[in-house]
MIMARLO-305592 format. One record per residue: residue in three letters; y negated, z negated, x of N, C-alpha, C, O in turn. Coordinates in steps of 0.02 Angstrom, whole numbers, plus 50000, padded with zeros to 5 digits. Each point is the difference from the previous one (the first is absolute). Example, Ala and Ser with C-alpha at 12.3 -4.5 7.8 and 13.67 -1.06 7.14 Angstrom:
<sites>
ALA502844961050660499415000049955499405000050045500014996750052SER499465006949930499414999750042499454996349961499454999250025
</sites>
This chain:
<sites>
MET477085036551568499724995649949499875004149937499725005450004THR500474992049940499905003349935499484996149960500034993949997THR499515009849973499504996849956500284999549930500485003349983ARG499214992749976500204999249930499965006749964500445001849961ASN499015002050052499925006549967500535005050021500205004249960GLU500044995350102500535004450023500674998049970500415004349982ALA499704989250012500634997549972500055001249925500545001249973PHE498894998649993499985000849927499465005149981499484998149973PRO500655008350040499495005049985499885000549924500454998949960SER498945002850023499815000549930499725006949985499685003150043LYS500454999449897499715006449980499294999049974499645004849985TYR500154988950008499334998449976499564997650058500244996750046LEU499125004949950499534997750050499904992549996499964997149946LYS499994999850112499854992950006499394999450046499855004550039ALA499814989949956499414998950042500175000750074499605002550039SER500994995349981500205000450071500075007250023499945001450060ASP500205003349895500055007150018499335002750026499995004850039LEU499474992249940499335002450020499804997750070499495002150026GLN500914993550004499904997650068499294997350012499715001050053GLY500034995549896499364996750007499385004449995499454997650011ARG500645008749972499415004549996500035004349937500545001349973PRO498895001150004499985004349941500305006950015499975002450057VAL500305000749891500295006750006499765004149940500034997749943THR499735008350070499795004649947500575004749985500275003250045LEU499904997349891500555004349978499775004249940499564998049962ARG500765007850031499875004449943500554998949948500605000150017ILE499204998849921500484998849946500365006649983499695005249989LYS500984994350009500415005849983500194999949926500015005149967ASP500154988950008500214999249930499934992749981499974995650043ALA500005003149892499944993149976500364999249933499684998749948PRO500985002150053500384999549937500124992749979499924995450040GLN500295003849898500234993649975500744999350016500385004749990GLU499834989550036500694998850017500204993049976499584995549996VAL501065003749989500254993549981500254996550064500435002650035LEU499294991549979500174996150059500204993049979499844997749946LYS500524998950099500164992949988499444995850029499795001050057GLY499984994349904499474995450022500294994350041500614999650009PHE498964996050016500224994350039500474995549960500424996550028ASP499505003749905500424995849957500655003449981500404997349961GLY499725008850065500615003749984499965004249937500465003849985GLN499004995449978499915003849938499735007050015499605000950047GLN500615004049914499755006850009499305000649970499854997149948GLN499735006750087499325001349975499795007050021500225002450053THR499375000749907499755006750016499364999350039499544996449980LYS500435007150078499414999750043499825007150022500435004450002THR498934996650013499795006250032500174999250074499844995050031VAL500495010149997500204999950071499665005950034500095005849979VAL499524992950073499635005250034500405002650060500224996150042TYR499875010549959500335003550056499455003350041499495002249973PHE500614998150093499495002650045500265005950041500595000350016ALA498965004250001500165005450046500104997150069499614995750021GLY500905006550015500094997950069500434993950011500134998250057THR500094998549890500444994350008500474999549939499815001949945SER500784995550067500474999149944499904993349965500274998949947LYS499334996650083499884993549969499515000849942499555004250002LYS500574991849947499595000449940499734993149983500234994950026LEU499275005049930499664993749984500014998849925499655003449962PRO500754991750015499974998049929499334996449989499804995850041LEU499885005749904499334997249989500004993949956500344999749949ASN499274995450072499824994549956499345001949967499725005250014ARG500044990649942499385001549963499405000950047499595004549991THR500374991350060499445000350048499975006750036499485003250003ASN501104999050024500015006350036499945006049954499705005150019TRP500574994549920499925005449951499255001049986499755005650001ASN499904988949985499295000549986499615002650060499525003849992ALA500674994150068499655002350061500095007650009499525003450017ILE501094999249971500115007250006499605003749947499705005350015ALA500284992249924499605003149948499265000250020499665004949988ASP500104989750043499304999850023499885005050057499505003649999VAL500954996650050499915004450057500025007349980499605004050022THR500884997849934500095007049980499525002049945499865006049990GLY499884989149974499585001649942500415002549941499735002949953GLU500924995950050500475002549948500364994149968500344996350035GLU499605002949900500374994949963500725002249986500434995849987ASP499705010750017500675002749987500365001050066499785004050042SER500774992449969500365000450063500305007050012500165001650057ASP499905002449892500235007050009499495004150039500175005450025ARG499224992249980499475003650036499874997250070499545002250034TRP500864993049988499924997150066500265004450057499714999750055PRO500825004349935500255004150057499455004250032499585003049966GLY500434997050101499505003650039499434995650024499675001750048HIS500234992649919499474995450021500244995850059500594998450007LYS498934999950036500144995550057499784993049982499494998949968ILE500924996350055499834992949993500144996750067500385002550041GLU499314991849969500134996150061500384993849979499784996249956LEU500785002650076500394993949991499834995350058499965002350057TYR499954991449928499854995350054500384993449987500094997949943PRO500114998950112500374993749992499514994149992499474999850031THR500724995749926499614993949990500484994749973500615000750007THR499134994049963500424994849971499774998549929499435001649981THR501024995449981499844997849932500364993549987500514998650032GLU499254997549922500334993849982500485001249943499825002949949MET500804994750060500505000649947500414993649999500294998150051ASN499734998749892500384993849993499804994850052500434996450027GLY498925003249987499754995050047500105001750073499854995950043ARG500395010149972500115002150070499595006250015499905004349957GLU499864996250103499635005850024500515005050027500374998550047LEU499665007549922500505004950018499685006650022499465001749975PRO500855002050070499735006650020500065004949941500484999749961CYS499045004850035500025005149948499635006250023499675000050052ILE500385005349908499645006250013499485000749945500144998749941ARG499265003350078499475001549952499765007150013500145003150051VAL499484999549900499775007050001499245000149998499684996049966ARG500035008850072499275001049998499855007350017500455003950016THR498914997949979499775006650019500115000950075499854995450038PRO500405010449983500105001150072499364999050040499465002049978SER500614995050081499434999050045499775006750026500395004650009VAL498964996050003499725006050030499994999050075499734995150025ARG500555009650011500004999650073499325001850026499655004349973ALA500154992550081499375001650032500105006450041500405000150047THR499255005149934500045006450037499305002650010499544998149964SER500395006250084499345003050011499885005349947500475003049974ALA498904998050009499825004949950500145007050026499885001450059PRO500375003149898500135006950022499345003750011499494998149972PRO500515007050070499405003850011499745002949934500405001549956LEU498954999250038499715002549938500225007149984500025001949941ALA500155002150109500185007049988500725000749976500195005549979LYS500214989250021500705000549980500045001449925499674996649960SER500735008250021500065001749929500394994649963500354996050031ASP499595003949903500384995249960500755001050009500384995150003ALA499845011150002500715001550009500254997350066500544997250004ALA499065003750049500204997550066500024992450000500454997050029ALA499074999849939499994992749996500614997549961500304995050019ALA499895008549928500594998149961500645000650042500444995849996ARG499615009650044500585000850044500044994350051500534997350013ASP498895000850016499984994550048500224993549967500384996150028ASP499375002749910500184993949964500754999849987500324994850008ALA499965010949972500725000449986500404998750064500514996549998ALA499285006250058500354999050063499974992750021500514997250023ASN498914999649970499934992950018500404995549954500214994650019ASP499905007749919500354996249949500744999350017500324995449974LEU499955008950067500725000150012500214995850061500595000150017ASP498954996450015500184996550061500164992649989500114996450049ASP499905001249889500164993049987500754998850011500425004049979MET499734990650055500704998150011500214995249945499644995249986ILE500925006149984500274995449951500514995650036500495002650027PRO499404990849975500414995750041500694998549974500394996650033PHE499795006049909500664998449971500385006149983500564999649975
</sites>
């Protein structure tokens, strides 16, 4: 059995790629690119590339503003290195409810507090090690 996503793979992230759950990703780059819109017309958009996946996310105004809020950076040239959380939801377009991806601040995982004697450097190493265990579903 072949799924629609397998039959028609996309280089762009879609809500279905998130498999119904949020995913935290680190921004690798956010250049301006010329893309074809739904109407076939060319338009310049900011396209976000992520570490760990070849799929990228063209931004609409809502997601651009959300990334600026999460990163605290109005300049997309300063977004690389920042983490964002992508989550699937829906939006209304032309009178229809459609799946979409939205952006928010990454969720904080519930973890036990480190021992008081642990140095800042050791705590940073532990945080970095825990940071690498996220599975990217696409």
